[in-house]
C-alpha positions in Angstrom: 118.3 131.7 99.0 119.7 128.2 98.4 122.1 128.9 95.6 125.0 126.5 95.7 123.1 123.8 97.6 122.9 120.5 95.8 120.0 118.1 96.6 120.2 114.5 95.5 116.6 113.2 95.4 116.0 109.5 95.1 112.3 109.7 95.8 109.3 109.1 93.4 105.6 109.9 93.3 104.7 113.0 95.4 106.0 113.6 99.0 109.7 113.6 98.3 109.5 115.3 94.9 107.2 117.9 96.4 109.8 118.6 99.1 112.7 118.9 96.7 110.6 121.0 94.3 110.1 123.5 97.1 113.9 123.5 97.7 114.5 124.0 94.0 112.2 127.0 93.9 114.4 128.5 96.7 117.4 128.1 94.4 118.8 124.7 95.2 120.2 122.5 92.4 118.0 119.3 92.6 119.4 116.2 90.9 116.6 113.7 90.5 117.8 110.1 90.6 115.4 108.0 88.5 115.4 104.3 87.5 116.1 103.9 83.8 112.3 103.7 83.2 111.7 107.0 84.9 109.8 108.1 88.0 106.6 106.1 88.3 104.6 109.3 88.4 105.7 110.3 84.9 102.8 108.5 83.0 100.0 109.9 85.1 97.7 112.6 83.5 99.8 112.6 80.4 102.9 113.7 82.3 101.3 116.9 83.6 101.3 115.9 87.3 105.0 115.0 87.1 105.8 118.3 85.4 104.0 120.3 88.1 106.3 119.0 90.9 109.5 118.4 89.0 110.0 121.6 87.0 113.5 123.0 87.2 115.2 119.8 88.4 117.8 117.7 86.7 117.5 114.0 85.9 120.1 111.2 86.1 118.9 107.7 85.5 120.6 104.9 87.5 119.9 101.3 88.0 120.5 100.9 91.8 120.2 97.1 91.4 123.6 97.1 89.7 127.0 97.7 91.3 127.7 100.4 88.7 124.5 102.2 89.4 125.1 102.2 93.2 128.7 103.4 92.7 127.6 106.2 90.6 125.0 107.2 93.2 127.7 107.1 95.9 129.8 109.5 93.9 127.0 111.9 93.4 126.1 111.8 97.1 129.7 112.5 98.1 129.4 116.0 96.6 125.8 116.7 97.6 124.6 118.8 100.5 121.3 117.0 100.9 120.0 113.5 100.2 116.2 112.8 100.1 114.9 109.3 99.8 111.5 107.7 100.3 112.1 103.9 100.0 110.7 101.6 102.7 112.9 101.7 105.8 116.1 99.7 105.4 116.2 99.7 101.6 118.8 102.4 101.1 121.1 100.7 103.7 120.8 97.4 101.9 121.8 99.2 98.7 124.9 100.6 100.5 123.4 104.1 100.2 122.1 104.6 103.7 123.0 107.5 105.9 126.1 105.8 107.5 127.3 104.8 104.0 127.0 108.3 102.6 128.4 110.0 105.7 131.7 108.1 105.4 132.4 110.1 102.2 130.5 113.2 103.1 130.5 114.1 106.8 128.3 117.2 106.4 125.5 115.5 104.5 121.9 116.3 105.4 120.1 112.9 104.9 116.3 113.0 104.9 114.3 109.7 104.9 110.6 110.1 104.2 108.3 107.3 105.0 104.7 106.7 106.1 105.3 106.0 109.8 108.9 106.6 110.4 111.9 104.3 110.3 111.4 102.3 113.5 107.7 102.4 114.4 105.4 99.4 114.7 104.0 100.2 111.3 107.2 101.1 109.6 107.2 98.2 107.1 103.4 98.3 106.3 102.3 99.6 103.0 100.0 102.6 103.2 98.9 105.6 101.1 97.6 109.1 101.7 94.0 108.1 102.6 95.4 105.7 105.3 97.6 108.4 106.9 94.7 110.8 107.0 92.4 108.1 108.5 94.9 107.2 111.3 95.8 110.8 112.2 92.2 111.8 113.0 92.2 114.4 110.3 89.9 112.5 108.0 87.2 112.3 110.7 87.2 116.1 110.7 86.2 116.2 107.0 82.7 114.8 107.5 79.3 115.4 105.9 76.1 116.3 107.7 75.6 112.6 108.5 79.1 112.3 110.1 80.5 110.3 107.2 84.1 111.1 106.3 84.4 112.8 102.9 87.0 111.5 100.5 89.4 114.4 99.9 90.4 115.2 96.3 93.8 116.5 97.4 96.4 114.1 98.9 97.0 116.1 102.0 99.4 113.7 103.7 101.7 113.7 100.7 101.9 117.4 100.5 102.0 118.3 104.2 104.6 115.5 104.6 106.6 117.0 101.8 106.5 120.5 103.4 107.5 119.0 106.7 110.5 117.3 105.1 111.6 120.6 103.4 111.2 122.4 106.7 113.4 119.9 108.5 116.0 120.1 105.7 116.2 123.8 105.9 116.6 123.7 109.7 119.4 121.1 109.3 121.2 123.3 106.7 121.0 126.2 109.1 122.4 124.1 112.0 125.2 122.9 109.7 126.2 126.5 109.0 126.5 127.0 112.8 128.1 123.7 113.9 129.5 122.1 110.7 127.6 118.9 111.5 125.4 117.1 109.1 122.2 115.3 110.2 119.9 112.4 109.7 116.2 113.3 109.4 113.5 110.7 110.0 110.4 112.3 108.6 107.1 110.4 108.5 103.9 111.5 106.6 101.9 111.3 109.8 104.2 113.8 111.5 102.6 116.9 109.8 99.1 115.5 110.1 99.5 114.9 113.9 100.9 118.4 114.3 97.8 119.8 112.6 95.6 117.9 115.0 97.4 119.2 118.1 94.6 121.6 119.0 91.9 119.0 118.5 93.9 116.5 120.6 94.3 119.0 123.4 90.6 120.1 123.4 89.3 116.6 123.4 91.7 115.5 126.1 90.4 118.3 128.3 86.9 117.0 127.9 86.0 119.1 124.9 84.5 118.2 121.5 86.1 115.8 119.1 85.7 118.2 116.2 87.4 121.3 117.4 85.9 124.7 118.0 82.2 124.9 117.2 82.8 128.4 115.8 85.2 126.9 113.1 83.4 123.6 112.6 80.4 124.7 110.6 78.1 125.0 113.5 77.4 128.7 113.5 75.8 131.1 110.9 78.7 133.5 110.8 81.3 130.9 109.7 79.5 128.8 107.1 79.1 127.7 103.5 75.9 128.9 101.7 74.6 127.7 98.3 73.9 130.3 95.6 71.2 130.6 93.0 73.3 128.7 90.4 74.2 125.8 92.7 77.6 127.2 93.7 78.9 128.1 97.1 80.0 131.2 99.0 82.1 131.0 102.2 81.3 133.4 105.0 83.9 133.7 107.8 82.7 136.8 109.6 84.1 135.8 113.0 84.9 139.3 114.3 81.8 141.3 115.4 82.6 144.2 113.1 82.8 142.0 110.0 79.5 140.4 110.9 77.9 143.8 111.5 79.1 145.1 108.2 77.7 142.0 106.5 74.3 142.2 108.1 74.0 145.9 107.4 75.1 145.4 103.7 72.5 142.7 103.1 69.7 144.8 104.8 69.2 142.7 107.9 70.6 144.7 110.8 68.3 142.7 113.1 70.6 139.7 112.6 73.6 141.5 114.1 72.9 140.0 117.6 72.5 136.5 116.2 76.2 136.1 115.1 76.6 132.8 116.9 73.1 131.4 116.1 73.2 127.6 115.3 73.6 126.8 111.6 70.9 124.1 111.3 67.5 123.9 109.6 64.7 125.3 111.6 66.8 128.1 113.1 65.3 131.4 111.9 68.6 133.3 111.0 70.1 130.2 109.4 67.1 129.6 107.3 67.0 133.3 106.4 70.6 133.2 105.2 70.1 130.0 103.2 67.2 131.7 101.4 69.1 134.9 100.9 72.1 133.4 99.3 69.9 131.5 96.9 68.6 134.7 95.5 71.8 135.6 93.7 74.4 133.8 91.6 78.0 133.1 92.6 79.1 135.9 90.3 76.7 138.4 92.0 77.8 137.4 95.4 81.5 137.6 94.4 80.9 141.1 93.3 79.3 141.8 96.6 82.3 140.3 98.4 84.6 142.8 96.6 82.5 145.7 97.7 81.8 144.7 101.3 84.7 144.0 103.7 83.1 141.1 105.6 85.2 138.0 105.0 83.3 136.6 102.1 84.8 134.5 99.2 83.5 132.3 96.5 84.3 128.6 96.5 86.3 128.4 93.3 86.9 125.4 91.0 90.4 124.5 89.8 90.1 126.4 86.5 88.8 129.5 88.3 91.5 129.4 91.0 94.2 128.9 88.4 93.1 132.1 86.5 92.8 134.0 89.8 96.4 133.3 90.6 97.6 133.7 87.1 96.4 137.3 86.7 97.6 138.4 90.0 94.3 139.4 91.5 95.4 137.9 94.9 99.1 137.0 94.3 100.7 136.0 91.0 101.5 132.4 91.8 100.6 130.7 88.4 102.1 131.1 85.0 100.1 129.6 82.1 102.2 128.7 79.1 101.3 126.7 75.9 103.3 123.7 77.2 102.1 123.7 80.8 101.0 125.5 84.0 103.7 126.5 86.4 103.0 127.3 90.1 105.1 129.1 92.6 105.7 127.3 95.9 106.8 130.4 97.9 105.3 133.4 96.2 107.7 136.2 95.5 110.2 134.9 98.1 111.4 132.1 95.9 112.7 131.5 92.4 110.0 130.2 90.1 111.1 131.0 86.7 109.3 128.8 84.2 111.4 125.7 83.5 110.3 122.5 82.0 110.7 119.2 83.9 113.7 117.1 82.8 113.6 114.2 80.5 114.7 110.9 81.9 118.5 111.0 82.2 118.7 114.4 80.5 121.6 115.4 82.8 123.7 112.2 82.6 126.8 114.4 82.1 126.7 115.1 85.9 128.1 111.6 86.3 131.3 112.8 84.8 131.6 115.5 87.4 130.6 118.5 85.3 128.4 121.1 87.0 126.1 121.4 83.9 124.2 124.3 85.5 
C-alpha cells in the first residue's frame, strides 16, 4: 500500500516507533535515526520490546549534536516523504531540523511532531509519561475497582493510541498530498487520541448523565460482566442483545433468568449471586468449551501467553508468528505486509548516507 514511501523517524521509546512500525507494515521504507548509542528502548527486556516495534525498519546512527550529524539528517530528510519526531517542542527547530528547515529543501514533506500535550499548549514543555496522560484525560478514572480506586494499567495506552493517531494523520496527509501536491505539518499529542475516546463520556456527563458512561457497559448489569471460574480465572459475558442473553440462559438451564437481563450486578441480587455461583462450578477450560458451542457472546480472559498462541495458530486471525529468535505481530492483519523481519542493528544501514537505496 505504501511502497515507495520513505519515512524518516527520529523518535525513540514507544509512540513514534509504534506509528512508524504501522507504516512499515503497510509497505513504507522506514529509516530510523538513532543516536550512536542507539534508541533508549533497546536495552529494555533484553531487546525484545524494541524488536517488537522496530522490525523491518532500517537504522542510521547520527549525532545530532554535531554539524556533520545535522547535515546528514538534512540530506536524508530532503529525499523523504515523511518525517516523524518526538522531541520536546522546539528541539528540532533548534537543531535546524524543524518543519520550516526541512520544507526549504522538500516542499512536499509530511512532518509529524508527536508530543505529550501538543507544541503550543500550557503544558507543552512539562515532562510527563503515559500514566499522566491517562490520568488527565479522564480515561484512568474509568478503569476503577469496586472501591472506585483507579487501577494501574499494564499496557501504556496513551503511547499506543497516540502512535495510532499519528499514523492515521500521516496517512491522511499523504492522501491530501496526492490530491493537492502540498505537504503538511502535523501537531499530534498523546492526549488527542485519549480525549477522542472519551468523547461519549464527556457528552453524557455534560448532559447530566453519569461520569462512567453507560451502565450497561460499565459492569453494572449481569449480562455484561466478568465472572470468576472454579480455577480462579475469569470469563467475560457480553450478551447485550436479547437473543444472545436468551440463548445463554437456556444453555445454562436457567430460562427463568431471561427476564432479568438488566438486573444489577451486585452482591445480594438473586440473579447476580446465582451467576457468580454458577461460573464457579466450572474451570476456565470448561467454560471456554461452552463458549465455543453456545453463541452468546462469551469469551475467556486470556493471559499474554494464551493470547499469543491463539493468534499464532489462526483460531481467530493469524496475527502472530513465533520464531526461535522472536515473536512477530501484525499491525493490520491481512491488509498489511508483515513478513518476519528482524529489527536493525544500530547504524546497520549507514550506506543510506551515501545515497544508495539499499532496499
